[in-house]
DRENDO-1510 file (C-alpha; in Angstrom, 1 decimal, always signed):
<recs>
REC; n; res; u; v; w
REC; 1; MET; -37.5; -80.7; -9.1 .
REC; 2; LEU; -41.1; -81.8; -9.3 .
REC; 3; LEU; -42.1; -85.3; -10.3 .
REC; 4; ARG; -45.1; -85.1; -12.7 .
REC; 5; PRO; -47.9; -87.7; -12.5 .
REC; 6; GLU; -46.9; -89.3; -15.9 .
REC; 7; GLY; -43.3; -89.8; -14.5 .
REC; 8; GLY; -41.6; -86.7; -16.0 .
REC; 9; VAL; -39.6; -84.2; -14.0 .
REC; 10; SER; -40.0; -80.4; -14.0 .
REC; 11; VAL; -37.2; -78.2; -12.8 .
REC; 12; ILE; -38.5; -75.1; -11.1 .
REC; 13; ASP; -36.3; -72.0; -10.5 .
REC; 14; TRP; -38.1; -70.7; -7.4 .
REC; 15; ALA; -35.9; -67.7; -7.2 .
REC; 16; TRP; -37.1; -66.4; -10.5 .
REC; 17; PRO; -40.5; -67.9; -11.3 .
REC; 18; CYS; -42.0; -66.8; -14.5 .
REC; 19; VAL; -43.6; -67.9; -17.8 .
REC; 20; GLY; -41.6; -67.5; -20.9 .
REC; 21; ALA; -40.1; -69.2; -23.9 .
REC; 22; ALA; -39.3; -72.8; -23.1 .
REC; 23; TRP; -35.8; -72.5; -24.7 .
REC; 24; ILE; -34.6; -69.7; -22.4 .
REC; 25; ASP; -33.4; -71.9; -19.6 .
REC; 26; LEU; -31.3; -74.1; -21.9 .
REC; 27; VAL; -29.8; -71.1; -23.7 .
REC; 28; SER; -29.0; -69.5; -20.3 .
REC; 29; LEU; -27.0; -72.6; -19.3 .
REC; 30; ALA; -25.2; -72.7; -22.7 .
REC; 31; PRO; -22.4; -70.3; -21.7 .
REC; 32; SER; -21.4; -72.7; -18.9 .
REC; 33; ILE; -21.4; -75.5; -21.4 .
REC; 34; ALA; -19.2; -73.4; -23.7 .
REC; 35; ALA; -16.9; -72.5; -20.8 .
REC; 36; SER; -16.2; -76.2; -20.4 .
REC; 37; GLY; -15.0; -76.4; -24.0 .
REC; 38; VAL; -18.2; -77.9; -25.5 .
REC; 39; ASP; -20.0; -76.4; -28.4 .
REC; 40; PRO; -23.5; -75.8; -27.2 .
REC; 41; ASP; -25.0; -75.4; -30.7 .
REC; 42; PRO; -25.3; -79.1; -31.5 .
REC; 43; ILE; -27.1; -79.5; -28.1 .
REC; 44; LEU; -29.4; -76.7; -28.9 .
REC; 45; ALA; -30.1; -78.1; -32.4 .
REC; 46; ALA; -31.1; -81.5; -30.9 .
REC; 47; HIS; -32.9; -80.5; -27.7 .
REC; 48; THR; -36.7; -80.5; -27.8 .
REC; 49; SER; -37.0; -77.1; -26.1 .
REC; 50; THR; -34.6; -75.4; -28.5 .
REC; 51; ARG; -34.5; -77.2; -31.9 .
REC; 52; ASP; -37.5; -75.3; -33.3 .
REC; 53; ALA; -36.7; -71.9; -31.7 .
REC; 54; GLU; -35.9; -69.0; -34.1 .
REC; 55; PRO; -32.1; -68.7; -34.4 .
REC; 56; ALA; -32.4; -64.9; -34.4 .
REC; 57; ALA; -34.3; -65.0; -31.1 .
REC; 58; ILE; -31.6; -67.1; -29.6 .
REC; 59; ASP; -28.9; -64.7; -30.9 .
REC; 60; ALA; -30.8; -61.8; -29.5 .
REC; 61; PHE; -31.1; -63.5; -26.1 .
REC; 62; ILE; -27.3; -64.3; -26.1 .
REC; 63; CYS; -26.6; -60.7; -26.9 .
REC; 64; ALA; -28.8; -59.7; -23.9 .
REC; 65; LEU; -26.8; -62.1; -21.8 .
REC; 66; VAL; -23.5; -60.6; -22.9 .
REC; 67; GLY; -24.9; -57.2; -21.9 .
REC; 68; TYR; -26.1; -58.5; -18.6 .
REC; 69; TRP; -22.7; -60.2; -17.7 .
REC; 70; GLU; -20.7; -57.1; -18.9 .
REC; 71; ASN; -22.8; -54.6; -16.9 .
REC; 72; ASN; -22.7; -56.7; -13.8 .
REC; 73; SER; -19.0; -57.5; -14.0 .
REC; 74; ARG; -18.3; -53.8; -13.8 .
REC; 75; GLN; -20.2; -53.2; -10.6 .
REC; 76; PRO; -18.5; -53.0; -7.2 .
REC; 77; GLY; -17.7; -56.5; -5.8 .
REC; 78; PRO; -20.0; -57.7; -3.0 .
REC; 79; PRO; -17.9; -58.3; +0.1 .
REC; 80; ARG; -19.2; -61.8; +0.7 .
REC; 81; SER; -18.6; -63.0; -2.9 .
REC; 82; PRO; -15.1; -61.9; -3.9 .
REC; 83; ASN; -15.0; -63.9; -7.1 .
REC; 84; LEU; -18.4; -63.0; -8.5 .
REC; 85; ARG; -17.3; -60.1; -10.7 .
REC; 86; ARG; -14.5; -62.2; -12.2 .
REC; 87; HIS; -17.0; -65.0; -12.9 .
REC; 88; GLN; -19.4; -62.5; -14.6 .
REC; 89; ALA; -16.6; -61.1; -16.7 .
REC; 90; HIS; -15.6; -64.6; -17.8 .
REC; 91; SER; -19.3; -65.4; -18.6 .
REC; 92; ALA; -19.5; -62.3; -20.7 .
REC; 93; GLN; -16.3; -63.2; -22.6 .
REC; 94; VAL; -17.5; -66.8; -23.2 .
REC; 95; SER; -21.0; -65.6; -24.3 .
REC; 96; ARG; -19.5; -63.0; -26.6 .
REC; 97; ALA; -17.3; -65.6; -28.2 .
REC; 98; TRP; -20.1; -68.0; -28.7 .
REC; 99; LEU; -22.3; -65.2; -30.3 .
REC; 100; ARG; -19.5; -64.3; -32.6 .
REC; 101; ARG; -19.2; -67.9; -33.7 .
REC; 102; ARG; -23.0; -68.1; -34.2 .
REC; 103; LEU; -23.1; -65.0; -36.3 .
REC; 104; ALA; -19.7; -65.7; -38.2 .
REC; 105; TRP; -18.3; -62.4; -37.0 .
REC; 106; PRO; -14.5; -62.0; -37.1 .
</recs>
């Protein structure tokens, strides 16, 4: 976290520094919010970084997250992280269910 001169705080993900859409970080966290039983859509609708984002762009990104989690959950488990693949499978399931709700799929 970096304190800005005007008093604001910036969160920097040093492991994956890049420039992109401002809403990506919050949407990336949304599956964890959903896994806790909270609907992330009202949060996205109200937050300054996501409220003006194109819903189709968010849906496309969620679809990509599902593919990412699904693909990684099927890889061999790393010996030092025995629960990683289970976590990734659960993240895929939660993200898929959230996308289904957003798109009103059965």
